[in-house]
All heavy atoms as an XYZ file, in Angstrom:
925
protein
N       0.839     -1.175     -0.006
C      -0.009     -0.003      0.044
C       0.881      1.260      0.005
O       1.827      1.328      0.802
C      -0.929     -0.008      1.213
C      -1.722     -1.269      1.491
S      -2.910     -1.542      0.139
C      -3.755     -0.072      0.154
N       0.670      2.179     -0.897
C       1.427      3.329     -1.050
C       0.663      4.560     -1.344
O      -0.537      4.464     -1.746
C       2.506      3.097     -2.035
C       3.761      4.001     -1.855
O       3.762      4.802     -0.969
N       4.810      3.809     -2.633
N       1.184      5.733     -1.133
C       0.528      7.085     -1.332
C      -0.766      7.156     -0.593
O      -0.802      7.000      0.565
C       0.396      7.282     -2.890
C       1.799      7.437     -3.566
O       2.722      7.981     -2.936
N       1.892      6.889     -4.705
N      -1.867      7.340     -1.304
C      -3.164      7.540     -0.577
C      -4.073      6.353     -0.903
O      -5.283      6.511     -0.877
C      -3.833      8.877     -1.098
C      -3.142     10.059     -0.480
C      -2.085     10.698     -1.159
C      -3.512     10.543      0.689
C      -1.468     11.763     -0.654
C      -2.868     11.630      1.185
C      -1.854     12.236      0.547
O      -1.188     13.345      1.082
N      -3.542      5.173     -1.020
C      -4.394      3.983     -1.306
C      -5.011      3.486     -0.058
O      -4.578      3.828      1.070
C      -3.556      2.901     -2.011
O      -2.434      2.569     -1.141
N      -6.099      2.693     -0.218
C      -6.779      2.144      0.884
C      -7.034      0.665      0.655
O      -7.202      0.211     -0.463
C      -8.162      2.813      1.107
O      -7.986      4.187      1.447
N      -7.046     -0.132      1.701
C      -7.281     -1.571      1.663
C      -8.218     -1.954      2.817
O      -7.995     -1.565      3.934
C      -5.959     -2.364      1.847
C      -6.068     -3.825      1.985
C      -6.615     -4.524      0.608
C      -4.827     -4.511      2.396
N      -9.236     -2.674      2.451
C     -10.150     -3.371      3.391
C      -9.916     -4.788      3.223
O     -10.221     -5.364      2.188
C     -11.579     -2.947      3.176
C     -11.782     -1.487      3.367
C     -12.438     -3.769      4.205
C     -13.195     -1.019      3.036
N      -9.321     -5.443      4.241
C      -8.986     -6.873      4.223
C      -9.947     -7.597      5.156
O      -9.896     -7.427      6.374
C      -7.587     -7.151      4.582
C      -7.096     -8.526      4.309
C      -6.556     -8.762      3.013
C      -7.139     -9.547      5.192
C      -6.114    -10.104      2.738
C      -6.718    -10.804      4.920
C      -6.176    -11.096      3.647
N     -10.918     -8.357      4.612
C     -11.923     -9.003      5.409
C     -11.979    -10.501      5.329
O     -12.851    -11.108      5.815
C     -13.288     -8.379      5.146
O     -13.637     -8.587      3.792
N     -11.091    -11.072      4.592
C     -11.069    -12.546      4.435
C      -9.959    -12.936      3.480
O      -9.299    -12.108      2.876
N      -9.753    -14.190      3.354
C      -8.699    -14.763      2.513
C      -7.372    -14.860      3.311
O      -7.430    -14.887      4.531
N      -6.336    -14.922      2.542
C      -5.048    -15.142      3.171
C      -3.992    -14.298      2.373
O      -4.011    -14.262      1.199
C      -4.690    -16.571      3.123
C      -3.431    -16.989      3.809
C      -3.126    -18.480      3.864
O      -4.106    -19.220      3.700
O      -2.003    -18.821      4.015
N      -3.136    -13.640      3.158
C      -1.982    -12.897      2.539
C      -0.782    -13.128      3.426
O      -0.858    -13.289      4.705
C      -2.307    -11.483      2.333
O      -1.250    -10.897      1.627
C      -2.549    -10.715      3.682
N       0.332    -13.094      2.804
C       1.610    -13.191      3.625
C       1.984    -11.910      4.231
O       2.288    -11.814      5.419
C       2.745    -13.755      2.765
C       3.887    -14.179      3.588
O       3.728    -14.873      4.591
N       5.106    -13.783      3.223
N       2.036    -10.843      3.433
C       2.502     -9.541      3.910
C       1.522     -8.393      3.488
O       1.060     -8.388      2.382
C       3.843     -9.160      3.282
C       4.906    -10.123      3.662
O       5.064    -10.320      4.903
O       5.608    -10.642      2.812
N       1.317     -7.437      4.463
C       0.760     -6.210      4.150
C       1.720     -5.117      4.586
O       2.046     -5.079      5.812
C      -0.586     -5.971      4.863
C      -1.671     -7.029      4.375
C      -1.113     -4.583      4.693
C      -2.972     -6.995      5.034
N       2.206     -4.315      3.631
C       3.120     -3.175      4.023
C       2.391     -1.896      3.723
O       1.846     -1.694      2.638
C       4.398     -3.326      3.211
O       5.071     -4.550      3.530
N       2.482     -0.948      4.666
C       1.754      0.278      4.589
C       2.806      1.397      4.494
O       3.589      1.570      5.432
C       0.767      0.465      5.735
C      -0.136      1.687      5.566
C      -0.074     -0.807      5.947
N       2.661      2.239      3.496
C       3.607      3.316      3.303
C       2.857      4.683      3.171
O       1.728      4.678      2.799
C       4.428      3.181      1.983
C       5.334      2.000      2.036
C       4.893      0.768      1.529
C       6.650      2.132      2.324
C       5.762     -0.340      1.453
C       7.576      1.043      2.297
C       7.104     -0.186      1.844
O       7.882     -1.286      1.809
N       3.595      5.789      3.401
C       3.079      7.132      3.236
C       1.671      7.336      3.895
O       1.512      7.066      5.059
C       3.085      7.476      1.769
C       4.492      7.499      1.183
O       5.383      7.746      1.916
N       4.603      6.992      0.033
N       0.721      7.755      3.154
C      -0.581      8.102      3.695
C      -1.675      6.985      3.422
O      -2.790      7.276      3.469
C      -1.116      9.436      3.111
C      -0.250     10.584      3.668
O      -0.101     10.756      4.864
N       0.348     11.333      2.770
N      -1.273      5.835      3.030
C      -2.233      4.761      2.810
C      -2.869      4.310      4.095
O      -2.229      4.441      5.139
C      -1.581      3.623      2.005
O      -0.419      3.094      2.674
N      -4.057      3.712      3.951
C      -4.804      3.219      5.125
C      -5.250      1.773      4.928
O      -5.405      1.364      3.790
C      -5.979      4.094      5.463
O      -6.905      4.070      4.340
C      -5.562      5.497      5.818
N      -5.310      1.024      6.076
C      -5.673     -0.346      6.015
C      -6.770     -0.586      7.091
O      -6.591     -0.146      8.245
C      -4.514     -1.278      6.233
C      -4.939     -2.672      6.352
C      -3.487     -1.048      5.137
N      -7.764     -1.327      6.788
C      -8.801     -1.772      7.687
C      -8.777     -3.336      7.698
O      -8.973     -3.888      6.615
C     -10.211     -1.277      7.305
C     -11.388     -1.885      8.080
C     -11.285     -1.559      9.642
C     -12.736     -1.396      7.544
N      -8.502     -3.947      8.763
C      -8.397     -5.371      8.873
C      -9.591     -5.904      9.663
O      -9.738     -5.504     10.919
C      -7.062     -5.806      9.494
C      -5.791     -5.198      8.893
C      -4.577     -5.629      9.722
C      -5.630     -5.720      7.435
N     -10.379     -6.753      9.094
C     -11.596     -7.280      9.798
C     -11.718     -8.771      9.763
O     -12.600     -9.417     10.393
C     -12.813     -6.665      9.183
O     -13.024     -7.146      7.848
C     -12.886     -5.220      9.301
N     -10.760     -9.555      9.094
C     -10.854    -10.979      9.009
C      -9.728    -11.506      8.137
O      -8.995    -10.774      7.511
N      -9.714    -12.853      8.093
C      -8.732    -13.507      7.233
C      -7.459    -13.835      7.963
O      -7.312    -13.676      9.122
N      -6.508    -14.328      7.141
C      -5.195    -14.704      7.672
C      -4.149    -13.764      7.185
O      -3.923    -13.653      5.955
C      -4.814    -16.186      7.297
C      -3.499    -16.583      7.882
C      -3.204    -18.032      7.590
C      -1.892    -18.420      8.142
N      -1.460    -19.769      7.867
N      -3.461    -13.061      8.036
C      -2.454    -12.074      7.720
C      -1.220    -12.510      8.469
O      -1.188    -12.429      9.689
C      -2.877    -10.644      8.160
C      -4.279    -10.318      7.440
C      -1.821     -9.648      7.818
C      -5.006     -9.315      8.258
N      -0.185    -12.920      7.721
C       1.001    -13.390      8.419
C       1.822    -12.213      8.948
O       2.328    -12.262     10.083
C       1.820    -14.235      7.467
C       1.187    -15.586      7.161
O       0.460    -16.136      8.001
N       1.395    -16.073      5.969
N       2.103    -11.206      8.150
C       2.977    -10.145      8.536
C       2.395     -8.759      8.209
O       1.814     -8.578      7.172
C       4.320    -10.234      7.798
C       5.040    -11.585      7.983
O       5.288    -11.918      9.144
N       5.188    -12.380      6.981
N       2.584     -7.824      9.095
C       2.087     -6.420      8.914
C       3.256     -5.472      9.233
O       3.860     -5.598     10.301
C       0.932     -6.197      9.888
C       0.344     -4.800      9.949
C      -0.282     -4.420      8.558
C      -0.740     -4.658     10.998
N       3.472     -4.597      8.271
C       4.584     -3.630      8.390
C       4.020     -2.259      8.100
O       3.171     -2.085      7.244
C       5.725     -3.916      7.492
N       4.499     -1.180      8.864
C       4.183      0.127      8.613
C       5.394      0.944      8.522
O       6.234      1.024      9.438
C       3.288      0.673      9.781
O       3.100      2.020      9.650
N       5.545      1.591      7.374
C       6.708      2.517      7.076
C       6.214      3.931      7.007
O       6.270      4.557      5.967
C       7.423      2.027      5.794
C       7.865      0.627      5.853
C       7.141     -0.353      5.240
C       8.952      0.227      6.623
C       7.513     -1.675      5.304
C       9.374     -1.096      6.598
C       8.652     -2.057      6.029
O       8.992     -3.399      6.103
N       5.650      4.343      8.098
C       4.952      5.664      8.178
C       5.314      6.428      9.427
O       5.549      5.802     10.469
C       3.396      5.471      8.152
C       2.928      4.739      6.948
C       1.503      4.322      7.163
O       1.169      3.679      8.077
N       0.614      4.721      6.226
N       5.344      7.690      9.326
C       5.473      8.534     10.527
C       4.026      8.888     10.826
O       3.294      9.388      9.954
C       6.303      9.831     10.187
O       7.615      9.442      9.854
N       3.651      8.768     12.030
C       2.278      9.047     12.456
C       2.217     10.347     13.227
O       2.903     10.540     14.216
C       1.783      7.892     13.319
C       0.325      8.105     13.761
C       1.831      6.599     12.537
N       1.400     11.179     12.821
C       1.208     12.555     13.457
C      -0.242     12.591     14.027
O      -0.989     13.481     13.708
C       1.434     13.661     12.519
C       2.888     13.666     12.022
O       3.771     13.369     12.774
N       3.106     13.970     10.694
N      -0.564     11.645     14.840
C      -1.850     11.670     15.525
C      -3.022     11.066     14.696
O      -4.131     10.977     15.149
N      -2.705     10.642     13.445
C      -3.707      9.985     12.578
C      -3.309      8.554     12.298
O      -2.530      8.319     11.255
C      -3.963     10.762     11.300
C      -4.515     12.124     11.568
O      -5.413     12.247     12.406
N      -4.008     13.108     10.840
N      -3.724      7.581     13.037
C      -3.374      6.212     12.730
C      -3.846      5.796     11.358
O      -4.928      6.154     10.893
C      -4.097      5.369     13.882
C      -4.363      6.376     14.911
C      -4.557      7.665     14.205
N      -3.080      4.868     10.750
C      -3.375      4.411      9.375
C      -3.857      2.962      9.329
O      -4.243      2.522      8.229
C      -2.082      4.522      8.521
C      -1.596      5.917      8.372
N      -2.065      6.820      7.432
C      -0.658      6.661      9.088
C      -1.456      7.975      7.554
N      -0.612      7.879      8.533
N      -3.825      2.273     10.393
C      -4.161      0.885     10.479
C      -5.294      0.667     11.493
O      -5.035      1.056     12.620
C      -2.972     -0.052     10.744
C      -1.843      0.149      9.678
C      -3.354     -1.533     10.828
C      -0.529     -0.477     10.029
N      -6.345      0.082     11.078
C      -7.442     -0.214     12.036
C      -7.684     -1.749     12.014
O      -7.786     -2.315     10.970
C      -8.749      0.465     11.596
O      -8.474      1.927     11.610
C      -9.846      0.218     12.620
N      -7.756     -2.262     13.179
C      -8.050     -3.690     13.315
C      -9.335     -3.804     14.106
O      -9.450     -3.356     15.253
C      -6.951     -4.468     14.094
C      -5.662     -4.343     13.319
C      -7.313     -5.913     14.317
C      -4.414     -4.992     14.029
N     -10.378     -4.478     13.474
C     -11.672     -4.719     14.156
C     -11.638     -6.161     14.622
O     -11.565     -7.089     13.811
C     -12.812     -4.489     13.225
C     -13.139     -3.055     12.921
C     -14.361     -2.854     12.076
O     -15.078     -3.780     11.712
O     -14.610     -1.659     11.791
N     -11.758     -6.357     15.915
C     -11.750     -7.733     16.470
C     -12.511     -7.794     17.771
O     -12.883     -6.689     18.262
C     -10.320     -8.229     16.678
S      -9.334     -7.206     17.809
N     -12.699     -8.937     18.282
C     -13.367     -9.135     19.551
C     -12.451     -8.715     20.690
O     -11.260     -8.712     20.527
C     -13.781    -10.569     19.783
C     -14.796    -11.089     18.781
C     -15.115    -12.541     19.019
C     -16.117    -10.282     18.804
N     -12.988     -8.262     21.851
C     -12.176     -7.961     22.969
C     -11.445     -9.261     23.401
O     -11.797    -10.353     23.136
C     -13.089     -7.478     24.155
C     -13.631     -6.141     23.915
C     -14.432     -5.664     25.111
C     -14.985     -4.310     24.898
N     -15.686     -3.764     26.053
N     -10.342     -9.028     24.128
C      -9.587    -10.129     24.619
C      -8.248    -10.360     23.763
O      -7.525    -11.275     24.059
N      -7.994     -9.494     22.879
C      -6.737     -9.620     22.107
C      -5.556     -9.317     22.998
O      -5.652     -8.714     24.076
C      -6.780     -8.623     20.890
C      -6.997     -7.193     21.343
C      -8.212     -6.576     21.471
C      -5.974     -6.246     21.663
N      -8.015     -5.254     21.844
C      -6.724     -5.066     21.985
C      -4.602     -6.296     21.743
C      -6.001     -3.976     22.370
C      -3.933     -5.174     22.132
C      -4.620     -3.989     22.396
N      -4.395     -9.792     22.540
C      -3.183     -9.494     23.290
C      -2.016     -9.387     22.351
O      -2.015     -9.696     21.179
C      -2.926    -10.711     24.277
O      -2.687    -11.876     23.614
N      -0.846     -8.913     22.926
C       0.328     -8.611     22.121
C       1.504     -9.275     22.897
O       1.666     -9.093     24.092
C       0.624     -7.162     21.953
C       1.892     -6.885     21.205
C      -0.556     -6.505     21.128
N       2.306    -10.022     22.129
C       3.515    -10.564     22.661
C       4.699     -9.735     22.310
O       4.791     -9.262     21.264
C       3.737    -12.017     22.124
N       5.576     -9.487     23.291
C       6.743     -8.675     23.083
C       8.015     -9.510     23.056
O       8.040    -10.503     23.638
C       6.903     -7.690     24.241
C       5.751     -6.617     24.301
C       4.464     -6.910     24.744
C       6.001     -5.356     23.743
C       3.506     -5.991     24.696
C       5.001     -4.411     23.771
C       3.739     -4.691     24.250
O       2.744     -3.783     24.201
N       8.995     -9.007     22.355
C      10.342     -9.500     22.328
C      11.311     -8.482     22.543
O      11.434     -7.505     21.785
C      10.590    -10.198     20.883
C      11.885    -10.978     20.852
O      12.671    -11.025     21.898
N      12.202    -11.531     19.758
N      12.095     -8.573     23.658
C      12.980     -7.497     24.048
C      12.315     -6.118     24.181
O      12.855     -5.129     23.721
C      14.214     -7.420     23.117
C      15.054     -8.660     23.220
O      15.086     -9.244     24.248
N      15.599     -9.024     22.134
N      11.101     -6.101     24.623
C      10.313     -4.879     24.760
C       9.717     -4.259     23.523
O       9.084     -3.241     23.532
N       9.809     -5.056     22.436
C       9.284     -4.555     21.151
C       8.046     -5.510     20.779
O       8.146     -6.698     20.846
C      10.270     -4.673     20.047
C      11.452     -3.710     20.330
C       9.663     -4.310     18.689
C      12.571     -3.851     19.399
N       6.859     -4.843     20.485
C       5.694     -5.678     20.131
C       5.995     -6.487     18.892
O       6.486     -5.963     17.874
C       4.660     -4.612     19.835
C       5.132     -3.313     20.266
C       6.669     -3.416     20.398
N       5.788     -7.749     18.990
C       6.097     -8.648     17.780
C       4.929     -9.385     17.240
O       4.813     -9.500     15.983
C       7.140     -9.723     18.257
C       8.449     -9.168     18.636
C       9.107     -8.453     17.526
C       9.931     -9.327     16.684
N      10.702     -8.644     15.634
N       3.965     -9.803     18.058
C       2.852    -10.617     17.527
C       1.544    -10.210     18.238
O       1.571    -10.048     19.468
C       3.062    -12.195     17.711
C       4.377    -12.595     17.141
C       1.875    -12.963     17.224
C       4.705    -14.026     17.460
N       0.493    -10.043     17.499
C      -0.825     -9.745     18.098
C      -1.687    -10.953     17.909
O      -1.688    -11.629     16.809
C      -1.483     -8.577     17.449
C      -2.867     -8.257     17.950
S      -3.483     -6.774     17.198
C      -5.077     -6.762     17.963
N      -2.362    -11.399     18.975
C      -3.267    -12.599     18.962
C      -4.676    -12.082     19.283
O      -4.869    -11.187     20.071
C      -2.884    -13.591     20.059
C      -1.479    -14.135     19.976
C      -0.418    -13.516     20.647
C      -1.231    -15.197     19.161
C       0.881    -14.025     20.580
C       0.082    -15.715     19.067
C       1.138    -15.137     19.801
O       2.403    -15.588     19.686
N      -5.684    -12.708     18.706
C      -7.045    -12.370     19.030
C      -8.020    -13.167     18.210
O      -7.678    -14.149     17.551
N      -9.285    -12.677     18.172
C     -10.324    -13.340     17.444
C     -11.044    -12.273     16.626
O     -11.378    -11.216     17.169
C     -11.355    -14.076     18.350
C     -10.723    -15.258     18.969
O     -10.275    -16.183     18.269
N     -10.737    -15.330     20.269
N     -11.262    -12.521     15.369
C     -12.124    -11.689     14.506
C     -13.509    -11.713     15.005
O     -13.884    -12.501     15.878
C     -12.054    -12.146     13.055
C     -10.694    -12.105     12.399
C     -10.015    -13.141     11.894
C      -9.824    -10.976     12.226
N      -8.799    -12.759     11.409
C      -8.626    -11.363     11.611
C      -9.977     -9.649     12.518
C      -7.622    -10.548     11.232
C      -8.989     -8.760     12.183
C      -7.770     -9.222     11.564
N     -14.419    -10.883     14.454
C     -15.815    -10.773     14.871
C     -16.534    -12.085     14.752
O     -17.453    -12.397     15.552
C     -16.464     -9.698     14.045
N     -16.215    -12.956     13.807
C     -16.848    -14.228     13.592
C     -16.267    -15.285     14.571
O     -16.728    -16.435     14.488
C     -16.777    -14.694     12.166
C     -15.416    -14.970     11.686
O     -14.457    -14.924     12.438
O     -15.240    -15.374     10.444
N     -15.310    -14.914     15.367
C     -14.823    -15.848     16.375
C     -13.588    -16.631     15.925
O     -12.949    -17.333     16.668
N     -13.195    -16.506     14.618
C     -12.017    -17.194     14.148
C     -10.748    -16.485     14.729
O     -10.627    -15.294     14.754
C     -11.891    -17.207     12.632
O     -11.953    -15.956     12.093
C     -13.077    -18.078     12.034
N      -9.777    -17.280     15.138
C      -8.606    -16.724     15.708
C      -7.686    -16.174     14.654
O      -7.689    -16.527     13.470
C      -7.896    -17.911     16.357
C      -8.356    -19.123     15.683
C      -9.765    -18.775     15.194
N      -6.848    -15.160     15.113
C      -5.802    -14.633     14.136
C      -4.551    -14.507     14.997
O      -4.568    -14.343     16.151
C      -6.281    -13.266     13.538
C      -6.368    -12.175     14.435
C      -5.303    -11.381     14.786
C      -7.622    -11.778     14.927
C      -5.411    -10.262     15.652
C      -7.807    -10.689     15.834
C      -6.630     -9.979     16.170
N      -3.482    -14.373     14.197
C      -2.145    -14.124     14.705
C      -1.406    -13.278     13.682
O      -1.242    -13.713     12.586
C      -1.391    -15.370     14.955
C      -0.024    -15.250     15.485
C       0.694    -16.633     15.636
O       0.007    -17.484     16.244
O       1.790    -16.769     15.141
N      -1.048    -12.108     13.988
C      -0.422    -11.203     13.104
C       1.025    -10.798     13.627
O       1.160    -10.320     14.676
C      -1.153     -9.832     12.922
C      -2.547    -10.153     12.342
C      -0.414     -8.904     11.915
C      -3.498     -8.978     12.283
N       2.026    -11.109     12.791
C       3.387    -10.731     13.067
C       3.708     -9.299     12.667
O       3.438     -8.956     11.533
C       4.434    -11.626     12.443
C       4.314    -13.090     12.905
O       4.592    -13.395     14.034
N       3.900    -13.969     11.997
N       4.215     -8.494     13.593
C       4.683     -7.190     13.222
C       6.060     -7.081     12.712
O       6.962     -7.601     13.320
C       4.497     -6.194     14.469
C       3.139     -6.088     14.996
C       2.883     -6.312     16.352
C       2.089     -5.757     14.188
C       1.617     -6.120     16.893
C       0.779     -5.636     14.705
C       0.559     -5.772     16.019
N       6.234     -6.613     11.497
C       7.570     -6.390     10.903
C       7.990     -5.006     11.273
O       7.400     -4.060     10.868
C       7.496     -6.670      9.416
C       6.932     -8.030      9.097
C       8.862     -6.487      8.773
C       7.675     -9.237      9.673
N       9.061     -4.973     12.021
C       9.556     -3.587     12.446
C      10.817     -3.231     11.723
O      11.687     -4.107     11.416
C       9.748     -3.665     13.979
C       8.452     -3.854     14.729
O       7.511     -3.177     14.501
N       8.425     -4.910     15.527
N      10.992     -1.983     11.452
C      12.078     -1.452     10.622
C      12.919     -0.500     11.566
O      12.315      0.280     12.267
C      11.513     -0.701      9.486
C      12.519     -0.081      8.550
O      13.269      0.747      8.949
N      12.571     -0.581      7.360
N      14.207     -0.530     11.406
C      15.015      0.258     12.274
C      14.828      1.744     12.041
O      15.195      2.565     12.935
C      16.500     -0.139     12.171
C      17.077      0.155     10.794
C      18.530     -0.263     10.737
C      19.146      0.043      9.382
N      20.561     -0.400      9.307
N      14.295      2.226     10.943
C      14.107      3.584     10.615
C      12.758      4.170     11.157
O      12.567      5.358     11.129
C      14.254      3.870      9.183
C      15.593      3.456      8.648
C      15.727      2.341      7.871
C      16.737      4.191      9.004
C      17.011      1.991      7.362
C      18.018      3.763      8.547
C      18.060      2.687      7.728
O      19.327      2.327      7.304
N      11.839      3.341     11.593
C      10.562      3.670     12.082
C      10.348      3.027     13.427
O      10.825      1.953     13.648
C       9.465      3.301     11.146
C       9.578      3.998      9.799
C      10.218      3.480      8.753
C       8.938      5.223      9.604
C      10.324      4.090      7.530
C       8.994      5.873      8.411
C       9.672      5.342      7.394
N       9.509      3.681     14.276
C       9.145      3.044     15.588
C       8.382      1.749     15.281
O       7.746      1.692     14.204
C       8.348      3.958     16.412
C       9.093      5.096     16.981
C       8.181      5.912     17.926
C       8.932      7.043     18.567
N       8.134      7.838     19.362
N       8.374      0.794     16.172
C       7.647     -0.415     15.901
C       6.183     -0.136     15.602
O       5.596      0.807     16.203
C       7.750     -1.158     17.214
C       9.072     -0.755     17.782
C       9.162      0.739     17.370
N       5.540     -0.933     14.786
C       4.179     -0.677     14.267
C       3.207     -0.456     15.430
O       2.514      0.499     15.490
C       3.732     -1.875     13.400
C       2.290     -1.820     13.060
C       4.611     -2.148     12.292
N       3.227     -1.362     16.425
C       2.199     -1.270     17.485
C       2.562     -0.053     18.402
O       1.680      0.537     18.936
C       2.168     -2.543     18.235
C       0.960     -2.707     19.107
C      -0.274     -3.124     18.576
C       1.030     -2.433     20.463
C      -1.363     -3.244     19.344
C      -0.085     -2.584     21.294
C      -1.318     -2.957     20.707
N       3.825      0.166     18.611
C       4.260      1.162     19.526
C       4.079      2.578     19.089
O       3.866      3.499     19.851
C       5.749      0.911     19.838
C       6.349      1.738     20.933
C       7.802      1.383     21.143
O       8.037      0.425     21.856
O       8.653      2.062     20.592
N       4.146      2.851     17.814
C       4.080      4.232     17.299
C       2.660      4.692     17.168
O       2.327      5.672     16.560
C       4.842      4.398     15.987
C       4.069      3.828     14.784
O       3.041      3.268     14.859
N       4.717      3.987     13.622
N       1.647      3.910     17.724
C       0.275      4.277     17.714
C      -0.320      4.412     16.328
O      -1.218      5.187     16.066
C       0.039      5.598     18.515
C       0.480      5.481     19.915
S      -0.175      4.055     20.845
C      -1.859      4.454     20.945
N       0.227      3.624     15.399
C      -0.284      3.591     14.038
C      -1.430      2.613     13.930
O      -2.062      2.519     12.937
C       0.805      3.239     13.027
C       0.364      3.541     11.609
O      -0.407      4.439     11.368
N       0.809      2.836     10.667
N      -1.707      1.856     14.974
C      -2.820      0.880     14.980
C      -3.886      1.341     15.940
O      -3.611      1.677     17.081
C      -2.298     -0.463     15.309
C      -1.326     -1.005     14.265
C      -3.434     -1.455     15.572
C      -0.796     -2.458     14.548
N      -5.140      1.264     15.453
C      -6.283      1.405     16.377
C      -7.036      0.148     16.348
O      -7.258     -0.431     15.318
C      -7.210      2.526     15.796
C      -8.488      2.682     16.602
C      -6.491      3.857     15.689
N      -7.297     -0.361     17.554
C      -8.023     -1.605     17.688
C      -9.406     -1.274     18.217
O      -9.491     -0.649     19.253
C      -7.302     -2.592     18.639
C      -5.923     -2.826     18.038
C      -8.091     -3.837     18.860
C      -4.927     -3.435     18.912
N     -10.399     -1.623     17.436
C     -11.755     -1.309     17.855
C     -12.593     -2.607     17.976
O     -12.313     -3.576     17.227
C     -12.448     -0.373     16.802
C     -11.852      0.980     16.785
C     -12.530     -0.958     15.414
N     -13.505     -2.652     18.963
C     -14.368     -3.776     19.044
C     -15.216     -3.940     17.800
O     -15.506     -2.934     17.186
C     -15.237     -3.520     20.300
C     -14.822     -2.247     20.822
C     -13.821     -1.591     19.901
N     -15.548     -5.127     17.489
C     -16.342     -5.457     16.319
C     -17.674     -4.670     16.404
O     -18.301     -4.555     17.429
C     -16.674     -6.944     16.317
C     -17.527     -7.445     15.189
C     -18.936     -7.464     15.514
O     -19.345     -7.762     16.642
O     -19.693     -7.133     14.559
N     -18.058     -3.923     15.307
C     -19.258     -3.028     15.371
C     -20.563     -3.720     15.822
O     -21.296     -3.076     16.462
C     -19.365     -2.563     13.885
C     -18.040     -2.819     13.310
C     -17.397     -3.963     14.018
N     -20.763     -4.967     15.500
C     -21.962     -5.612     15.981
C     -22.014     -5.706     17.499
O     -23.117     -5.624     18.032
N     -20.904     -5.908     18.128
C     -20.864     -5.999     19.539
C     -21.268     -4.671     20.208
O     -21.989     -4.550     21.140
C     -19.451     -6.382     20.060
N     -20.781     -3.563     19.555
C     -21.163     -2.204     20.026
C     -22.647     -2.040     19.932
O     -23.293     -1.532     20.728
C     -20.384     -1.152     19.230
C     -18.812     -1.261     19.601
C     -20.832      0.235     19.602
C     -17.951     -0.443     18.756
N     -23.211     -2.485     18.752
C     -24.648     -2.248     18.551
C     -25.421     -3.054     19.563
O     -26.456     -2.560     20.135
C     -24.996     -2.750     17.118
N     -25.043     -4.245     19.897
C     -25.776     -5.134     20.880
C     -25.671     -4.497     22.278
O     -26.640     -4.474     22.987
C     -25.199     -6.519     20.867
C     -25.580     -7.393     19.740
C     -24.849     -8.753     19.788
C     -27.055     -7.570     19.663
N     -24.512     -3.921     22.610
C     -24.372     -3.232     23.896
C     -25.246     -2.055     24.010
O     -25.903     -1.772     25.027
C     -22.853     -2.864     24.155
C     -21.984     -4.050     24.417
C     -20.502     -3.576     24.492
C     -22.289     -4.707     25.734
N     -25.383     -1.311     22.919
C     -26.244     -0.103     22.894
C     -27.695     -0.473     23.036
O     -28.418      0.127     23.779
C     -25.954      0.682     21.574
O     -24.686      1.091     21.525
N     -28.078     -1.517     22.287
C     -29.459     -1.981     22.335
C     -29.778     -2.514     23.723
O     -30.882     -2.194     24.262
C     -29.667     -3.145     21.312
C     -31.041     -3.702     21.190
C     -32.035     -2.629     20.712
C     -31.032     -4.863     20.203
N     -28.886     -3.203     24.394
C     -29.145     -3.694     25.693
C     -29.303     -2.540     26.685
O     -30.175     -2.524     27.557
N     -28.518     -1.472     26.569
C     -28.653     -0.309     27.397
C     -30.006      0.434     27.194
O     -30.600      0.819     28.159
N     -30.418      0.468     25.893
C     -31.787      1.053     25.717
C     -32.907      0.224     26.317
O     -33.842      0.813     26.842
C     -31.994      1.239     24.139
C     -31.187      2.290     23.470
C     -31.360      2.203     21.990
C     -31.519      3.676     23.989
N     -32.804     -1.051     26.204
C     -33.819     -1.892     26.822
C     -33.869     -1.783     28.341
O     -34.925     -1.637     28.907
C     -33.619     -3.381     26.465
C     -33.868     -3.560     24.931
C     -34.455     -4.375     27.206
C     -33.476     -4.915     24.335
N     -32.725     -1.736     28.956
C     -32.635     -1.549     30.409
C     -33.225     -0.155     30.819
O     -33.913     -0.050     31.809
C     -31.238     -1.699     30.956
C     -30.686     -3.116     30.979
C     -29.135     -3.056     31.334
C     -31.429     -3.946     31.909
N     -32.895      0.825     30.068
C     -33.375      2.189     30.342
C     -34.910      2.240     30.188
O     -35.658      2.887     30.990
C     -32.753      3.200     29.405
C     -33.128      4.621     29.746
C     -32.311      5.569     28.877
C     -32.635      7.021     29.249
N     -31.911      8.008     28.473
N     -35.418      1.622     29.234
C     -36.901      1.593     28.980
C     -37.622      0.901     30.065
O     -38.789      1.193     30.435
C     -37.182      0.941     27.591
C     -38.574      1.074     27.159
C     -38.767      0.625     25.790
N     -40.139      0.966     25.367
C     -40.782      0.486     24.387
N     -40.085     -0.342     23.548
N     -41.955      0.815     24.122
N     -37.030     -0.246     30.636
C     -37.703     -0.997     31.686
C     -37.951     -0.181     32.917
O     -38.801     -0.356     33.717
C     -36.821     -2.240     32.051
C     -37.011     -3.297     31.040
C     -36.325     -4.513     31.552
N     -37.015     -5.641     31.121
C     -36.715     -6.874     31.459
N     -35.843     -7.076     32.435
N     -37.407     -7.922     31.087
N     -37.009      0.770     33.176
C     -37.210      1.604     34.397
C     -38.311      2.554     34.216
O     -39.080      2.972     34.923
C     -35.902      2.512     34.575
C     -34.776      1.609     35.024
C     -33.585      2.503     35.235
N     -32.439      1.715     35.631
C     -31.252      2.195     35.926
N     -31.083      3.475     35.901
N     -30.258      1.441     36.271
């Protein structure tokens, strides 16, 4: 991904996703072996991962290396972060936003409305 391109990856399998310049990526499913970001982030993250709560990150020598979690459909994922010596690590430089799956947010909102109505 380069310049101002965008990618929505919601299924299938890929070995590498590399993000450069002002390109953006939305990850919602599938198998992604490696993720790299060669970007300077000025408060605007370029990578969004939608997954269920309970995700975690494994570190190696204090550097984020692998993210584990489950996509919205419950299938597990494991993404290796490819870090470059010229840029801060992908996860550390706040280039990634992790958001709960939108359906879960809608269900929580609906539940809140039902409880409020009962009162």
